[in-house]
C-alpha positions in Angstrom: -8.0 -68.6 -10.5 -8.1 -72.3 -9.8 -8.5 -73.8 -6.5 -5.6 -75.1 -4.8 -5.7 -78.8 -4.3 -5.1 -80.6 -0.9 -1.7 -81.8 -2.2 -0.4 -78.5 -3.2 0.0 -77.6 0.9 3.8 -78.6 0.4 4.5 -80.0 3.9 8.0 -80.5 3.5 8.5 -76.5 2.6 6.3 -75.7 5.8 8.5 -78.1 8.0 11.8 -76.3 6.8 10.6 -73.1 7.3 9.6 -74.1 10.7 13.0 -75.4 11.4 14.7 -72.1 10.1 12.7 -70.4 12.4 13.4 -72.4 15.4 17.0 -72.0 15.0 18.9 -70.6 18.0 21.9 -68.9 16.2 23.0 -67.8 13.0 25.3 -70.6 12.5 22.4 -73.0 13.3 20.6 -71.5 10.5 23.4 -71.3 8.0 23.9 -75.3 8.9 20.4 -76.1 8.3 20.2 -74.3 5.2 23.5 -75.8 3.7 21.9 -79.3 4.5 18.8 -78.3 2.6 20.7 -77.1 -0.3 22.8 -80.0 -0.6 19.6 -82.3 -0.3 17.7 -80.2 -3.2 21.1 -80.3 -5.2 20.9 -84.2 -4.8 17.5 -84.6 -5.7 17.7 -82.5 -8.9 20.9 -84.5 -10.0 20.0 -87.8 -9.0 16.3 -88.3 -9.8 15.5 -87.8 -13.5 11.9 -88.6 -12.8 11.4 -85.8 -10.5 7.8 -85.0 -10.5 6.2 -81.5 -10.6 5.1 -81.3 -7.4 8.6 -82.1 -6.0 10.2 -79.7 -8.3 7.7 -77.2 -7.4 8.7 -77.9 -3.6 12.3 -77.7 -4.0 12.2 -74.4 -6.1 9.9 -72.7 -3.4 12.7 -73.8 -1.1 15.5 -72.2 -3.0 13.3 -69.1 -3.3 12.7 -69.0 0.5 16.5 -69.3 0.9 17.4 -66.7 -1.5 14.8 -64.2 0.5 17.1 -65.1 3.4 19.8 -63.4 1.9 21.8 -66.4 0.7 23.2 -66.9 -3.0 21.5 -69.6 -5.0 23.4 -70.6 -8.0 21.4 -73.5 -9.3 17.9 -74.5 -9.9 17.3 -72.4 -12.6 16.5 -74.7 -15.1 14.1 -76.8 -12.9 12.2 -73.4 -12.7 12.1 -72.8 -16.5 11.0 -76.6 -16.7 7.9 -75.7 -14.7 6.7 -73.2 -16.9 5.7 -75.9 -19.2 3.4 -77.6 -16.6 -0.3 -77.5 -17.3 -1.1 -77.1 -13.4 -1.2 -73.6 -12.4 0.5 -73.7 -9.1 3.4 -75.3 -10.6 3.5 -72.7 -13.5 2.8 -69.8 -10.7 6.0 -71.2 -8.8 8.1 -71.1 -11.9 7.1 -67.6 -13.0 7.7 -66.3 -9.6 11.1 -68.1 -9.3 12.1 -66.3 -12.5 10.7 -62.9 -11.8 13.1 -62.7 -8.7 16.0 -64.6 -9.2 16.8 -65.0 -13.2 19.1 -62.1 -14.6 18.1 -60.7 -17.7 21.6 -61.5 -19.1 21.0 -65.1 -18.6 21.5 -67.9 -21.2 17.9 -69.0 -20.1 16.1 -66.0 -21.4 15.3 -67.8 -24.8 13.8 -70.6 -23.3 11.9 -68.4 -20.9 10.8 -66.2 -23.8 9.8 -69.4 -25.5 7.4 -70.7 -22.8 6.0 -67.1 -22.2 5.0 -67.0 -25.9 3.3 -70.4 -25.6 1.2 -69.3 -22.7 0.1 -66.0 -24.5 -0.6 -68.1 -27.3 -2.7 -70.5 -25.5 -5.6 -68.1 -25.0 -6.0 -69.4 -21.4 -6.6 -66.4 -19.4 -4.8 -67.7 -16.1 -1.9 -68.5 -18.1 -1.5 -65.4 -19.9 -2.1 -63.4 -16.8 1.1 -65.2 -15.5 3.1 -64.7 -18.4 2.1 -60.8 -18.6 2.9 -60.3 -14.8 6.4 -61.9 -15.6 7.2 -59.9 -18.4 6.3 -56.7 -16.4 8.4 -57.9 -13.4 11.5 -58.7 -15.5 10.9 -55.6 -17.4 14.0 -56.2 -19.3 15.3 -54.8 -22.8 15.3 -58.6 -24.2 11.7 -58.9 -22.9 10.7 -55.8 -24.6 12.3 -56.4 -27.9 10.5 -60.2 -27.8 6.9 -58.9 -26.8 6.3 -55.3 -27.2 4.6 -55.8 -30.6 2.7 -58.7 -29.3 1.2 -57.2 -26.0 -0.7 -54.3 -28.0 -2.5 -56.8 -29.9 -4.0 -58.7 -26.9 -4.6 -55.2 -25.4 -6.9 -54.3 -28.2 -8.4 -58.0 -29.3 -11.9 -58.3 -29.1 -11.8 -61.7 -27.4 -9.4 -60.8 -24.8 -10.7 -61.3 -21.1 -11.0 -58.0 -19.1 -8.5 -59.2 -16.5 -6.0 -60.1 -19.6 -6.4 -56.6 -21.0 -5.7 -55.1 -17.3 -2.6 -57.2 -17.2 -1.8 -56.4 -20.6 -2.1 -52.8 -20.3 0.2 -52.4 -17.1 2.7 -54.8 -18.7 2.8 -52.5 -21.9 3.2 -49.6 -19.7 6.2 -51.3 -17.8 7.9 -52.1 -21.0 7.4 -48.6 -22.4 8.9 -47.0 -19.3 12.2 -49.3 -19.6 12.5 -49.1 -23.3 10.1 -46.6 -25.3 12.1 -46.9 -28.6 11.0 -50.5 -28.6 7.3 -49.9 -28.4 6.0 -49.2 -31.7 3.1 -46.7 -32.1 0.7 -48.4 -34.8 -3.1 -48.9 -35.4 -3.6 -50.2 -32.0 -3.2 -46.5 -30.5 -6.3 -45.2 -31.8 -8.0 -48.4 -30.5 -6.7 -48.4 -27.1 -8.0 -45.2 -26.3 -11.5 -46.5 -26.8 -10.9 -48.7 -23.6 -11.7 -45.6 -21.6 -15.4 -46.4 -22.5 -15.0 -50.0 -21.6 -17.7 -51.2 -18.9 -15.3 -52.8 -16.7 -13.8 -50.1 -14.5 -10.6 -51.8 -13.9 -9.6 -51.7 -17.6 -10.4 -48.3 -17.8 -8.0 -47.6 -14.8 -5.4 -49.6 -16.5 -5.8 -48.1 -19.7 -5.8 -44.7 -18.4 -2.1 -45.2 -16.7 -0.9 -46.3 -20.2 -2.6 -43.4 -22.2 -1.3 -40.7 -19.8 2.2 -42.1 -20.1 1.9 -42.4 -23.6 0.1 -38.9 -24.1 3.0 -37.2 -22.6 5.5 -38.5 -25.3 3.0 -38.5 -28.1 0.0 -36.1 -27.4 -1.0 -35.9 -31.0 -1.5 -39.7 -31.2 -4.0 -39.6 -28.3 -5.7 -36.3 -28.7 -9.1 -38.2 -29.0 -8.7 -39.3 -25.5 -9.7 -35.8 -24.0 -13.3 -36.4 -24.8 -13.7 -39.9 -23.8 -11.9 -39.1 -20.5 -14.5 -36.1 -20.0 -17.2 -38.3 -20.7 -16.0 -40.9 -18.2 -15.2 -38.7 -15.5 -18.5 -36.9 -15.9 -20.2 -40.2 -15.3 -18.3 -41.1 -12.1 -18.6 -37.5 -10.7 -22.2 -37.4 -11.1 -23.0 -41.2 -10.0 -24.1 -41.9 -6.2 -21.6 -44.1 -4.5 -24.1 -47.3 -4.8 -23.9 -47.0 -8.6 -20.0 -48.1 -8.4 -20.4 -50.5 -5.6 -17.5 -52.5 -6.7 -15.3 -49.4 -6.9 -16.3 -47.2 -4.0 -14.0 -46.5 -1.4 -15.4 -45.1 1.7 -18.3 -43.2 -0.2 -16.0 -42.1 -3.0 -16.7 -43.4 -6.3 -13.7 -44.5 -8.2 -11.3 -42.0 -6.7 -7.9 -43.9 -8.2 -9.8 -43.9 -11.6 -10.9 -39.9 -11.3 -7.5 -39.2 -10.2 -5.9 -40.9 -13.3 -8.5 -39.1 -15.3 -7.7 -35.7 -14.1 -4.0 -36.3 -14.7 -4.6 -37.4 -18.2 -6.4 -34.3 -19.1 -3.4 -32.3 -17.8 -1.7 -33.5 -20.7 -3.6 -31.2 -23.0 -4.8 -27.6 -23.0 -8.6 -27.1 -22.7 -10.7 -28.6 -24.9 -11.7 -26.6 -27.8 -15.3 -28.4 -28.4 -17.6 -25.9 -26.3 -19.7 -29.0 -25.3 -16.7 -30.7 -24.0 -15.2 -28.0 -22.2 -18.6 -27.0 -20.6 -19.1 -30.8 -19.4 -15.6 -30.6 -18.0 -16.1 -27.5 -16.2 -19.3 -29.0 -14.8 -17.5 -31.8 -13.7 -14.8 -29.5 -11.7 -17.5 -27.4 -10.1 -19.4 -30.6 -8.8 -15.6 -31.9 -7.4 -15.7 -28.4 -5.5 -19.2 -28.4 -4.5 -18.8 -32.1 -2.9 -15.4 -30.7 -0.9 -18.0 -28.3 0.8 -20.3 -30.9 1.6 -20.2 -32.5 5.3 -18.3 -35.8 5.3 -20.0 -39.2 4.9 -17.8 -40.7 7.3 -15.4 -39.7 10.0 -12.6 -42.3 9.0 -9.4 -40.7 7.3 -9.7 -43.0 4.3 -12.9 -41.3 3.4 -10.9 -37.9 3.7 -7.7 -39.1 2.1 -9.8 -40.1 -1.2 -12.2 -37.1 -1.1 -9.1 -34.8 -1.1 -7.1 -36.8 -3.6 -9.7 -36.1 -6.3 -10.0 -32.3 -5.2 -6.6 -31.5 -5.2 -6.2 -33.2 -8.6 -9.0 -31.1 -10.2 -7.3 -27.9 -8.5 -4.3 -29.1 -10.4 -6.1 -29.2 -13.8 -7.8 -25.9 -13.1 -4.6 -24.5 -12.6 -3.1 -26.0 -15.5 -5.8 -24.7 -17.9 -5.7 -21.3 -16.3 -8.7 -20.3 -18.1 -11.8 -20.0 -16.0 -11.6 -17.2 -13.3 -14.6 -18.5 -11.3 -13.0 -22.0 -10.8 -9.6 -20.2 -10.1 -10.9 -18.2 -7.5 -13.1 -20.9 -6.0 -10.1 -23.5 -5.9 -8.0 -20.7 -4.1 -10.8 -20.1 -1.3 -11.1 -23.9 -1.1 -7.1 -24.0 -0.5 -7.4 -21.3 2.0 -9.6 -23.6 4.0 -6.8 -25.9 4.4 -4.0 -23.8 5.4 -5.4 -24.1 8.8 -6.2 -27.9 8.9 -5.0 -29.9 11.5 -3.4 -32.4 9.1 0.0 -31.4 8.4 -0.1 -33.3 4.7 -3.2 -31.0 3.7 -1.6 -27.9 5.2 1.5 -28.7 2.7 -0.3 -29.5 -0.3 -2.6 -26.3 0.0 0.5 -24.1 0.2 2.2 -26.1 -2.6 -1.0 -25.6 -5.0 -1.3 -22.1 -3.9 2.3 -21.2 -5.2 1.0 -21.8 -8.7 -2.2 -20.4 -8.2 -0.1 -17.1 -7.4 1.0 -17.2 -10.9 -2.5 -16.5 -12.5 -3.8 -13.2 -13.4 -7.3 -14.6 -12.3 -6.4 -15.5 -8.9 -3.1 -13.7 -7.6 -5.3 -11.1 -5.7 -7.4 -14.1 -4.1 -3.9 -15.8 -2.9 -3.0 -12.6 -1.5 -6.0 -12.3 0.8 -4.5 -15.2 2.7 -1.2 -13.4 3.5 -1.7 -13.4 7.3 -2.4 -16.8 7.4 0.6 -17.9 5.4 2.9 -15.7 7.7 1.6 -17.2 10.7 2.4 -20.8 9.6 5.7 -19.3 8.8 6.2 -18.5 12.3 4.0 -21.5 14.2 4.6 -24.5 12.0 6.6 -27.0 13.5 7.2 -29.2 10.2 10.1 -27.6 8.5 8.8 -28.8 5.1 5.7 -27.0 5.5 7.4 -23.7 6.7 9.4 -24.0 3.3 6.5 -24.2 1.4 5.3 -21.1 3.3 8.3 -19.2 2.2 7.6 -20.4 -1.3 4.2 -19.1 -1.1 5.2 -15.6 0.1 7.6 -15.3 -2.6 5.0 -16.2 -5.2 2.6 -13.8 -3.9 4.8 -10.8 -3.6 4.2 -7.6 -5.6 4.6 -4.1 -5.0 1.9 -3.6 -2.5 3.2 -6.2 -0.2 6.9 -6.6 -1.1 8.2 -4.6 2.1 5.9 -6.6 4.4 7.0 -10.0 2.8 10.6 -9.4 2.7 10.6 -8.2 6.4 8.9 -11.2 7.6 11.4 -13.4 5.8 14.2 -11.5 7.2 12.9 -11.9 10.9 12.1 -15.8 10.1 15.6 -16.2 8.4 17.2 -15.8 11.9 15.8 -19.1 13.1 15.3 -20.7 10.2 16.3 -24.1 9.7 19.8 -24.5 8.1 18.9 -26.4 5.1 16.5 -23.8 3.5 18.7 -20.5 4.5 20.3 -20.3 1.2 17.0 -20.3 -0.5 15.4 -17.7 1.5 18.4 -15.4 1.3 18.3 -15.9 -2.6 14.5 -15.1 -2.5 14.9 -12.1 -0.3 17.6 -10.7 -2.6 15.4 -11.1 -5.7 12.3 -9.4 -4.2 14.0 -6.6 -2.6 15.6 -5.7 -6.2 12.8 -6.5 -8.0 10.2 -4.4 -6.0 12.5 -1.7 -4.8 10.9 1.8 -5.4 13.2 3.3 -3.3 16.8 1.9 -3.6 18.0 3.1 -0.2 15.4 0.3 1.2 17.2 -2.0 -1.1 20.5 -1.2 0.2 19.5 -1.6 3.6 17.8 -5.0 3.1 20.7 -6.5 1.3 23.4 -5.4 4.1 20.8 -6.6 6.6 20.7 -9.8 4.9 24.3 -10.3 4.9 24.2 -9.5 8.9 21.7 -11.9 9.4 23.0 -14.8 7.4 26.3 -13.7 5.8 27.5 -17.2 5.6 24.4 -18.3 3.2 24.9 -15.0 1.2 26.4 -16.5 -2.2 28.5 -14.4 -4.6 25.7 -13.6 -6.9 23.8 -11.6 -4.0 26.8 -9.1 -3.3 27.7 -8.9 -7.0 24.3 -7.6 -7.7 24.2 -5.2 -4.9 27.3 -3.5 -6.3 26.1 -3.6 -10.0 22.9 -2.0 -8.9 24.6 0.8 -6.8 27.1 1.3 -9.7 24.0 1.6 -12.3 22.0 4.2 -10.1 23.5 7.4 -9.2 21.0 8.5 -6.9 21.9 5.4 -4.5 25.8 5.7 -4.5 26.2 8.3 -1.9 23.7 6.6 0.6 25.2 3.1 -0.2 28.7 4.4 0.8 27.5 5.9 3.9 25.5 2.9 4.9 28.4 0.4 4.2 30.9 2.5 6.1 28.5 2.7 9.2 28.1 -1.1 8.9 31.6 -1.7 8.8 32.0 0.0 12.2 30.4 -3.2 13.9 33.1 -4.9 16.2 32.2 -8.1 14.0 31.5 -8.0 10.4 30.9 -10.7 8.0 33.5 -11.2 5.2 30.7 -10.5 2.6 30.1 -7.1 4.0 33.7 -6.5 3.8 33.7 -7.2 0.1 30.7 -5.0 -0.3 32.3 -2.3 1.9 35.7 -2.6 -0.1 34.1 -2.3 -3.6 31.7 0.6 -2.7 34.0 2.6 -0.6 36.6 2.3 -3.4 34.4 3.4 -6.0 32.3 6.1 -4.2 34.3 6.7 -0.9 35.1 10.2 -2.1 31.0 10.9 -2.2 31.3 10.9 2.1 34.8 11.9 2.5 33.8 15.3 3.3 32.2 14.4 6.8 35.1 14.5 9.4 33.7 11.4 10.9 34.3 9.5 7.4 37.5 10.9 6.2 39.8 9.0 3.8 42.0 8.3 6.3 39.4 6.9 8.4 37.8 5.0 5.7 41.3 3.5 4.9 42.0 2.5 8.6 38.4 0.9 8.8 39.0 -1.3 6.0 42.6 -2.2 6.8 41.4 -3.0 10.4 39.5 -6.1 8.6 42.2 -6.9 6.4 44.0 -9.7 8.4 40.8 -11.0 9.5 39.9 -11.8 5.9 40.4 -14.8 3.3 42.7 -14.3 0.3 40.2 -13.4 -2.3 38.7 -10.5 0.1 42.5 -9.5 0.8 42.9 -9.0 -3.1 39.7 -7.1 -3.4 41.0 -4.9 -0.7 44.3 -4.1 -2.0 42.3 -3.2 -5.2 40.5 -0.7 -3.2 43.8 0.6 -1.6 44.9 1.5 -4.9 41.7 3.0 -5.8 42.2 5.3 -2.7 45.3 6.5 -4.0 43.6 8.0 -7.2 40.6 9.3 -5.0 42.7 10.7 -1.9 46.0 11.6 -2.8 46.8 12.9 0.6 46.7 9.5 2.0 49.1 8.0 -0.9 52.0 7.7 1.4 50.1 5.9 4.1 48.7 3.3 1.6 52.2 2.9 -0.2 53.7 1.9 3.3 51.1 -0.9 3.6 52.0 -2.1 0.1 55.6 -2.0 0.8 55.2 -3.8 3.9 57.0 -7.3 4.0 53.7 -8.7 4.9 52.4 -7.7 1.4 55.6 -7.8 -0.9 56.9 -11.2 0.7 53.3 -12.8 1.2 53.4 -16.5 0.5 50.2 -16.0 -1.7 51.3 -15.2 -5.2 48.1 -13.4 -6.0 48.6 -11.1 -3.0 52.2 -10.6 -3.3 51.9 -9.8 -7.3 49.1 -7.2 -6.5 51.1 -5.4 -3.9 54.3 -5.2 -6.3 52.2 -4.1 -9.2 50.0 -1.6 -7.1 52.9 -0.3 -5.5 54.9 0.2 -8.9 51.9 1.5 -10.3 51.3 4.4 -7.5 55.1 5.2 -7.8 55.6 5.6 -11.2 52.4 6.5 -12.9 51.5 10.1 -13.8 48.3 11.5 -12.5 46.6 11.1 -15.7 47.3 7.4 -15.9 46.3 6.9 -12.6 43.0 8.4 -13.5 43.0 6.3 -16.6 43.6 3.1 -15.0 41.5 3.5 -11.9 38.7 5.2 -13.3 35.4 4.5 -11.8 33.5 1.2 -13.2 31.1 2.2 -16.3 27.4 0.9 -15.5 26.7 -2.5 -16.0 24.3 -3.7 -19.2 21.0 -4.8 -18.0 20.5 -8.6 -18.1 18.5 -11.4 -16.2 19.3 -11.6 -12.5 22.0 -14.2 -11.8 20.4 -14.7 -8.4 17.1 -15.7 -10.3 19.1 -18.0 -12.3 20.7 -19.7 -9.3 17.5 -20.2 -7.6 16.0 -21.8 -10.7 19.1 -24.1 -10.8 18.7 -25.0 -7.3 15.1 -25.5 -7.2 15.0 -27.3 -10.7 12.8 -27.0 -13.4 9.1 -27.1 -13.1 8.8 -25.4 -9.4 7.8 -22.4 -8.1 11.0 -20.2 -9.6 9.6 -20.6 -13.0 6.8 -18.1 -11.7 9.2 -15.4 -12.8 8.6 -15.9 -16.6 4.9 -15.5 -16.0 5.5 -12.6 -13.2 7.7 -10.3 -15.5 5.3 -7.9 -16.4 4.8 -7.0 -12.7 8.3 -6.3 -12.1 9.8 -4.1 -14.8 12.6 -2.6 -12.6 15.3 -5.0 -13.2 18.3 -3.0 -12.7 22.1 -3.6 -13.2 23.5 -6.5 -14.8 23.4 -10.4 -14.7 26.0 -12.1 -12.8 29.5 -10.9 -13.2 30.6 -12.6 -16.3 34.1 -14.6 -16.8 36.1 -12.9 -19.1 40.0 -13.7 -20.3 41.4 -10.3 -21.5 44.7 -10.1 -23.1 46.1 -7.9 -20.5 46.4 -10.7 -18.1 49.4 -12.3 -17.3 48.4 -15.0 -14.7 45.5 -17.2 -14.0 44.2 -14.9 -11.5 44.6 -11.4 -13.1 45.7 -8.3 -11.4 43.9 -6.3 -14.0 40.7 -7.0 -12.2 41.1 -4.2 -9.7 38.2 -5.5 -7.4 38.3 -9.0 -8.5 34.7 -9.7 -9.0 34.9 -11.4 -12.2 32.4 -9.8 -14.7 32.5 -7.7 -17.8 29.9 -5.8 -19.3 30.9 -6.9 -22.9 30.2 -10.3 -22.5 27.3 -12.4 -21.8 29.1 -15.6 -19.8 28.5 -17.9 -17.0 29.0 -16.9 -13.1 32.8 -16.4 -12.2 34.5 -18.9 -9.9 34.8 -18.1 -6.2 38.3 -17.0 -6.4 39.0 -13.3 -7.5 40.2 -14.7 -11.0 38.4 -13.1 -13.5 38.2 -9.4 -15.0 35.2 -7.2 -13.9 35.5 -4.5 -16.6 38.4 -3.7 -18.6 39.6 -0.8 -16.9 40.0 1.2 -20.3 36.6 0.4 -21.5 33.4 2.3 -22.2 30.3 1.5 -20.7 28.2 -0.7 -22.6 26.5 1.8 -24.7 29.7 2.5 -26.4 29.9 -1.1 -27.7 28.7 -1.6 -31.4 26.6 -4.4 -32.0 27.7 -7.2 -34.3 27.9 -6.2 -37.9 27.3 -8.7 -40.8 30.7 -8.2 -42.2 34.1 -7.2 -40.7 34.3 -4.3 -43.2 31.7 -3.0 -41.5 33.4 -2.9 -38.3 36.3 -1.4 -39.5 34.5 1.5 -41.4 33.0 2.2 -37.9 36.5 3.3 -36.5 36.5 6.0 -39.0 34.4 8.3 -36.9 34.4 6.4 -33.5 37.5 5.8 -30.9 35.9 3.0 -29.4 33.6 0.0 -30.3 33.8 -3.9 -31.3 36.4 -5.1 -34.0 35.2 -8.6 -34.3 32.7 -11.1 -32.6 31.8 -14.4 -33.2 29.9 -17.1 -30.8 33.2 -17.6 -28.8 35.2 -14.4 -28.8 34.8 -10.7 -28.8 37.3 -8.2 -29.6 36.9 -4.9 -28.8 38.9 -1.6 -29.5 39.8 1.7 -27.7 41.9 4.3 -28.9 42.9 7.7 -27.6 44.8 10.6 -29.3 46.3 13.6 -27.8 48.3 16.0 -30.6 50.6 13.8 -32.5 50.6 10.9 -30.0 47.8 8.2 -29.9 47.3 4.8 -28.0 45.5 1.7 -28.8 44.1 -0.7 -26.5 42.8 -3.9 -27.5 40.5 -6.0 -25.2 39.4 -9.9 -25.6 36.0 -11.3 -24.3 35.6 -14.7 -23.5 31.9 -15.5 -24.6 32.0 -19.3 -23.8 31.2 -20.5 -20.2 34.7 -22.1 -20.0 38.2 -20.8 -19.3 40.6 -20.4 -22.5 43.7 -22.0 -21.9 47.1 -21.0 -23.7 45.3 -18.1 -25.1 48.2 -15.6 -26.4 47.0 -12.7 -28.9 49.8 -11.4 -31.3 49.7 -8.0 -33.3 51.7 -8.0 -36.4 52.6 -4.5 -37.7 54.5 -3.4 -40.7 58.4 -2.3 -40.1 57.4 1.6 -40.6 54.7 1.3 -38.0 56.6 -0.9 -35.5 59.3 1.8 -35.4 57.0 4.5 -34.7 55.2 2.5 -31.7 56.3 3.5 -28.1 56.6 1.0 -25.5 54.1 1.8 -22.8 56.2 0.7 -20.1 54.3 1.8 -16.9 50.9 0.0 -18.3 52.8 -3.0 -19.3 54.4 -3.2 -15.5 50.8 -3.0 -14.2 49.3 -5.6 -16.6 52.1 -7.8 -17.2 51.3 -8.0 -21.0 51.1 -5.0 -23.6 48.3 -5.5 -26.2 50.2 -2.8 -28.3 53.7 -4.6 -28.7 52.8 -7.9 -27.9 55.6 -8.3 -25.4 55.4 -9.9 -21.9 57.0 -8.0 -19.0 59.0 -10.2 -16.6 
C-alpha cells in the first residue's frame, strides 16, 4: 500500500471532529454540523477548480457526519470524481464514500461502474483491490450484472498478484451469494479448483470459501476439489507450527484454512479413491491425536483454535459415517468435553453427540455417557446446554433405556425452562409410544405428562394416546380405569378431561361392573368438570353423554335431564346448543338399533406416521436432531395407532362445526390429511364407516369400483387426489339403507360443498326418508334434503 504523505493528514477534518466532540449539547452539535454542511456546499458549488485534496477532505467530513446519524443529500458526484484520481488516498476515500452512502438504485451507478472497470483494467494491484472491495461492499444486482463475468477472469489469470486473487475470490463469493443466477459457470471453474494448490495460503483460504459455496449448489463441477483439499489438509496437519509461521495462530497451524477445508469435504461423500481416502483418514486420526496432547499454551486463543479444528473434523467423521474406529474415537473425545469447565465446549459436545447417536457404529458408545448427560440436565445453569442435553437423551434412547430416559425427562419437566417445555412434552410422548413394550406404562406416562405440563400438551399428544388405546384391545380397560382415577383429583387439567371424556365414552362399560366406577358415578364425575371447561371440551363431553345413553340405558333419564336443561338448549354457543338439541332428539326418538349403529364403538385407526413426530420436526426445522427418526426407524417397529386426526368434510354435516363428530377430535381413518384445527370442528370417524381394513384401495378404473359392490356392502366408490367417496349399505329382508360419506384429502377446508344424489322417478318413489338420521345429522345423503 502506498505510504501516506505528510499533507494527507487533513488537519481540517481533525479540527472538525474535535469541535464535534467538544460540543456540550445536542443542539450545539447540530449547529456546528449545519455550519460545516453549509461551508462544504458552498465550496462544492462555488469553486470549480477544487483540488483533489480539498475534495477528499470535504467528502471525509460528509462521511463522518453521515456516521453521526445525519442525512447527506449532496457530495456524491464529488466522491465519484475522486475515483478518477491517480492518488491512492483520494481514490480510497471515494470508494469508501460510495460503499457507505451510494444506493444501488442511484443514477450514478453507471459512472461508478465505468470507474471500476478502468481500475480493474489498469492492472495496478492497489487500484484493483479498491475496486474489488467496492464491488463486494455494494454487492448490488447491478454490480453483479456488470462484473460477474469479469472477476473470474481476474481470479484465474496467471499474472494476477496474490492479494488481488484473494480480493477477487471473496468478491465473487459475495456476488454469488446475492445473485447466484448472474454468476456464470464456465471454464474458470476447473481452473479455480487448482487454486487450492497455490503456494500463498491467503489465496487458498479465500478460494476454499468460494469453492465450498459453489460446490453446495454445483457439486459435480467441483468434484475434483476433494483430492486437492485432502492433499492441502494433509500438509497442514502434518506440518510443525514453525513451517507456517505467517499462518500459525497460537501454535496451531492455519486453523481457519483447516476448518474451511474440512467444511469443503463435507459437501461430498467419502472419497472413492483408496489412496485419497486413506490419506484423509490419516489426517482425521492426526487431528484426534493432537487433541489428546498437552496444550502448548495456556491462553484461551490456543484452545479455541485447536478445538475449532477438532470439532470440524468430528463433523466430517459424522458426515462420512463410514469409519467405525473414527466414530467411536470421536464419541470418546466428545465425552471428555461433557464435563469441561467451558460452557461452549459442553454445548458443542452435546450437539455433536446428538448426531453421533444416529450412527449404528457409535450409538452404543454414546449410550455409555447417559449418566453424565442426565447429570448435566439436573445441574447445568445454561438453559441452552440443558436443551442440548434433552436432545441427546432423546437421540440416544432405545428399548434398553427408554423408561429411564422418559422418567428423567418427566422429572426435569417440572422445573424446566418455559421456552423448552413444549418440545420436551413432544419428545416424551414420542419416546413413550415408540419404545412402549407394556402399553399400561405408556398410558401412565401420558397421563403423568398431562398432569405435570398440561398447558404444553398439544392436541396431537392427546389425540395420539386415544388412537393407541382404540387400536389396542389389551389396554382399553386399564386406560378407562386409570383415567377414571385421575379424574377424581380435585384439580384436573382440561386435556385430562378431554382424554377422560373420550375414553370413558368408548370404554366406560369395561369398568362399570365395579361399584366404585358405576355408570352414574362416571357420569357425575365427568359432569362435575363440565362447567370448568372451554367450549370445545364441553362439546366433547356432550358427545360422551350421548355415548353413555347407548352404553348405560339405566342413566338415560339423568342424561336427558342434563341435555334438556336451559343451560344446554338455550346455550349462547351455537355448537353446544346444536349438540344438546340433536343428542336429546336422538336419544328420545331413535330406536335401540339406530342408537347402537349411530353410537357404535370407533373402529381402529390406520397406521401412519406419528403426528407428534411431524410436529416436532416442524418445530425444530430441517437438519436437526428430529431428523434422526428416519435413521432410527429400524429400532422402533411398534408404531401403533394412526397419525394425527385428519380433517375431513363429510356430507353428513350441516354446519361448519359438525355435530356428526361425536367426540370432536377431527380425524378420519379414510384420509391422509393435515392436522385438525383446535376447535371441535372436524369429523373423526364417520359413525357408519367400517374400519380401515374394509376400505378398498383405489382402482385404475371406476368400473372396477362399481363391480366390487356386487359382493361387498362397503368400500370406496371413487377416489382422486382431492376427494374420496365411500359407500356403506345395510339390508334387512326387503328393506335397505345406503350411506355415502365424503373425505377431504387436501389440507384445506372445502367451501360450499354440496353433494347431490340423482335418482330415477321409479327409484325415488321407493326411497324412504330416514327422518331420525336426518334430524341427527342435519343432512340426508340418500335424499339430498336439508333438515331445518
